N, C-alpha and C positions, 0 to 999 in steps of 0.2 A: 642559955642554952637552952628553953623548955620547948622550943618549936624541933629540935632536933628528938627531943626524946619524945613526941607525940608522933615524931615522922615515922621513929623505928617502931613503934608502938602500932602502928598502923600495919606498917608491913608485916611483922610479925604476923598482926591478928588475920591480913589477908592470906599469908602464908598458908596458916594454920586452915584455913576455909579451904583453900585448895587439896592441901594433905586430904581433908577430910572427903573431899569430893573425887578425888581420885581414888582413895578408899572404896567408897561406894561405887566407881565404877569397876574397879578391878573385881568386887563381888559378885558383879551383874556378868561379867566376863566371864568370870572364872566359874561361876553356877550354871551358864548355858554351855558352856564347853563339856562341863562335866555330863552334861543330860546330851549331847550329841557326840559323846566320843564312843568308840566302838567298845564292845564289853564281850570280853570272854571269861576272864576269871575275875574281872572289877579290880584290878592291879592299877591299870593305867588311870580309871575313875579316878583313883581314890587319891593317886600321885599329882592329880592339877591341884594347883595351888597359884597363890599370886606373893609378888615382892613391891614393894614401893621403898623410895629413897630418896631422900631431899638432899640438894647438893647446893650449898647458897640458898638461890631463890628460884631454884628450878626442882621439879620434882619427875620421878621417872617413875614408874610401874610397867611391869610386865605378868603376865600369865602361863602358864607352862608346868611342864612335866620333867622331871629330871631322870625317868626310865629311859633306860638306853634306845627301847624301840618304838619312843613315843615318838618319835621324826616320821618313820617309817609309817606308824599306824594313821600321821596326821596327811603323808603322800596317798597313802589308800583310800581313807576316808576322812576327809578333812574335817575338823572338830572344832580348831581354832580360831581359822580367818571365818569361820561362817560366826561362830560367837562372837568375834569382834563387828561383823557385819552387822549382826541382828540389834546390836548397842549403840549404832552410830547417831541415833537419832536422840538417844537416852546420855550420850557422851555429850553432844551437842547442847540440850539442854541443861546438863547438871554444868556445865562452864560458861553459859550463858547465865545461868545462877549466882554462880560466884563473883562473875565478872559484874551482873547487875546491882549485887548486894556489896559490893566493895566497899563503899561510904560507911557501911555500918559497924 
């Protein structure tokens, strides 16, 4: 069954590439969200972070803040949604790079 081993290795390699791309995307969105966030004391800006997790062959990511007033700050002066919007093309490009290089 050497072919199964090669397939499993290729799948792991592709998943690792997707995880790296997701990390880069999350860092871009996080940086822009921090730049756009309203600042009074700086607590909100410092609290913005990202999380990534992999479940099976799916990779999930999120950018946000656990500060209780972050939701209301987003409603008053959006900073997360515009950060995502600013990076849509970068996200598409990163994903395309990963898909293009799948066979590597």
